[in-house]
Every structure is written in C-alpha cells, then in structure tokens.
C-alpha positions, 0 to 999 in steps of 0.5 A: 457532484464532485467531492473534495478531501475536505468533504471526505474529512467531514464524512470521516468525522461523522463515520469514524469506523469506516475507511474511505478513499476519494477517487475522482471526486467520489467517496469509496467506502472500504469494506473490512479486508478479511482476516487472511489478507490483513494478516498478510498486510501486517506481515508486510508492514512488519518486514518493511518496518524491521528493515527501515526503522533501524536504518532511518530510511523513511516511514512505513505505514499501514492501511489507515494512512491516507495520501493526498495525491497530486491529482487530488485523490485521497488513497490509502494503500495497505502498506506504504514506504516514503523515503526520509528525505521526502517526509522529514516529519509525520503529518498529523493528517494526510501525507501530501505526496505519493508514497515511494512504495505502495503495497496492496493485498488482495482480499476476498472482495477485491477484483484483481484488475481494480487493484492493478489499476490502483497500483498503476495510478500510484505509479503514474503519480510518482510512486516508484514501486508497487507490489500486489500480494495475492494470498489466494494464488500465493503470488507477488506482482512487482510493478516498476514504472516503464518495466514489465511486471515481475511475478514471484512465487513461493521459493522466490525472494522479494527485493526492492533494491531501488528503494531498500538496498539489501532488504529481502523477504522470502515470498513464502514468509509473507503468507499466514502460517498454518498450525497443524 
C-alpha cells in the first residue's frame, strides 16, 4: 500500500513527537540525531541564517521543515535554504518545492551512502547544491548538479557562490567546540 502526504499528515497528528518523511509511498520515522550531529546542524543553520536574513536572500530552515517534492515525496533536510523569489511567504504547512540548498549531517545511526542518495535525490528534483557534514571524519562534501564532489577538510573554507555570494565559513568552525 502506497501512502500519501495526506496520510503522513494524519500520522503526524497522532504521533506529534516523531519526525517522519514520506519516500516512495513509505513512511520513514526519523530517530533522534544525537547531540553532536544536532549541534553541527544548529551551527550550520546559524551560519546560514546570519548571512541570509540581513541580506533578505531567502529562507533558512532546520530539520523540522518538510518539503513536498515534485516526485510526491516529503523530505526534511537537516538545514535548507530557499531563494526569496521562489518562496515569497512561509507556508503554514510544507513547502511545495525542492530547496535550493540542502544540508545533511551524519548522525551516529546514519549510513553515509543513504545520506548521499538523499542528497542526490534532492539534486535530481531541482536542488542546486547539497552539502554533507560528517562530524565523525570532520569532512564536508559539496554536491553540485553535473560536477564532481568537492571534499573539504579542516583548514578549508566552505562557500556556495552560486547561491550565497560572499558567504564563507571555515570547515573547522562547523564542529563542536571542546572545552578542556
């Protein structure tokens, strides 16, 4: 039996404490991400928001914002950016488009190939740039449609010039601070 977004909405009303996605008619219940990966996601959202909001470039969301994609899936990246001209007002429910930028953070329970596949799905549906943050290896992978993956390490600087001209963040600034 293939479920719809409407079915998912009903399930979310019954189970409001669970994050869910709809992929190819199947509901995927998202487990909590883990403290470290959520801290990395929060840092990325903060870095993006601090650049985007004062310049009124678009909208930044965290992992609870769902996107109803052109293939009828409902997905929720860990962080996302949508250009202002594509989403003039925030929808009350799900955005009915693919974000321009999607960010996924590897959590302890995640499989890297599954995350990469999710990013590739977003790219195939209209997302321009996908970023994978891997706190375990302290590596950033940047995906652009039709281009080779760019792998960044500590000491490198992450930029997304095609969407966020002038924005940059040191890769090492994305990882949690250690207090000794």
